[in-house]
C-alpha angles and dihedrals in degrees: 000000000000124000120232113212126188112208124184155118120273135183117232089258093055102261117144096173121129100344094164098038093223130144113310093022106114105175109127089232094046114161093037091145091067104028125092094353128110112244109242110178094207090061088067096049091104089069091055091046091053092059091071092053101040115103096159141005129229128199140171114239098265094046091047091052091049097045094041089064094061115010098070090065098031116114089205089060100035093117089060094053100093097031117113113261130205122200116196107210138131092200109038110108120222091242090062092068116111119245120225096030101099128269113323127195126190115223112199101199147011086260087063089051090051090051091050090053090053091059131083124275141076134287122323113210122209112212121195107330100124094174092050091047091052091052093046092046091050088052091050094243102124114091102181140019120210106190136177104198114203126210095244135103114216103172107202123037143093114318126211092222126058127230095228117138101252142147117281113273117207123211129199117216107234098174140355137177136169126213134209092253092058098257115139124207111211123179115184131181117211110237119219 
C-alpha cells in the first residue's frame, strides 16, 4: 500500500494560499514564505529530506498547471523531473499534459486516488493543491502531513483543512523542530 503525504507551507492561522506569490497566486499577501523573514537554510531541510522519500507527485489541476510552467526546467526541482505525476481532475484533458516532465496520469476522482494507494510503490507527495488536500483529507486518504509553519497571520485565504462536520481525526507527531526565524517543522502521521 502506498502512503499519501501532503507537504506544504502554512501560516500560523492555517492559510496555505499563495506562499510563493507566483503567477496564478492571487492572495494579497502572496509570497509570504519569502518576504520579511530571515533566510535560515536549516528551516528548509524538510524539503531536501522529502526528496529521498518521494516516488511520485500528485497535484490538483490548478497546481499542476502552475507548476508545469516552471518545474520541468527548474534546477531546484530537477530530481522531480522524471518521477511519475498524478493530476486529480475531472476536467483536465489529456492533451493539456506537459511533455518532458516524466510520466503523468490523470485521476478523475478520489476513488481513483484510493485505488492508486492500494497499489505497490512508495510515497506519493501532494504539493500545493489545497482544495485537493481538503477533499482527500475528508475522505481519509492522507497518511502524513509535512508542514513548515511560518510565523505570519494572513487572515483570509485557502485553508489546508476543511470545515466539514466530520469525526475527530487524531494525528501522531513524528517530528518537530523550530528555527531561529520562527519557522516550525511539523511532521504528523494520521492515526487510524
